[in-house]
C-alpha positions, 0 to 999 in steps of 0.5 A: 771236252767231255772226253777229257775229263773222263781221262782226268776221272779216277777210272771206275772198275779198272786199276791204273798205275800210280808210281807204287800203287794201283788206283780205281773207283768202284762201289761198296754198300751203295757208296762210291770208293776210291781204292787204292793198292800196292802193285801186287795187291798184297795191302789195300785201302778202301777210301768212301766218298764220304769223307774228305780224303776221297775228294782230295784223291780225286782232284789230285788224280785229276791234276796228274792226268793233266797236260800241264806239266806242273799239274802233273808233278803237283798231283803225282807228288800228293797221291804218291805221298799219301798213298805212301803215308796211308800205307806206312800208318797202316803197316807200321806196328810200332807204338811210338810210330802210331802214338807219334801220328796221333800227336800229329792229328791232334795238333791238326785238330788243335794248332794252339798245342805248337804254339809257344804263346799257349798255356798247352804249348808246355805241356804237349812239348813235354809229351813230344819230348817223352816220346821221343826220347823213349823211341830213341831208347827203343831204337837204340836197343833194336839196333844192338840186337839187329846188329847181333842177327847180321852175318859176320865175315865168318858166316859169309865165307862159310857161305861161299864155301858152301856155295862152291861146293854145291857148284862142284857137286852140280857139275858132277 
C-alpha cells in the first residue's frame, strides 16, 4: 500500500509530464514546494507548501495518478486547467486581462459583488462593463493593426517566386 501511495505523490526532484507541463516537488529555503514548468522549461513557477494551491496541486496529482478512471480524468483536467491559468496569468501582458483577473479575485473574496440584491452589485457591474468596453475597443484596434501586417496575396506570390529561384540556383 505504501508503494501505491508514493506513486500518487508528485515526485521529489524528478519531473513528470502532466499534459503540456512538467511537475515536481523540491525544497526552497527549507520549505517544500511544487514546481511547475512548460515542457521546455522556459516558463516555471514555484508553489510553496505554505499556501493553499500546494495542497490542491498535490491532491489533484494524486487523483491524476489514481487507478480510478473518473478520478484520473478529473485530476488531469484540474491540473491542466490550473497550470494553464497560472501560465496565462504570468504571461499575458495586457492590462485589460490583468484587470479582469483582479476583478475575478475580488469577486472570489466578496461574492456579494455579483449578487443583484447587494448594494455593491450595480457599481461593480458598471466597472465590469467599462473594462469590457475598453477591452473590445482596444482589441478592434489591435486586430486592425495585425491585419495590416499580414502578407498580401502579392507578397505570398513573390515569396513563392523567390523560393523557386533559390531552388533552381541550388540545383546548379
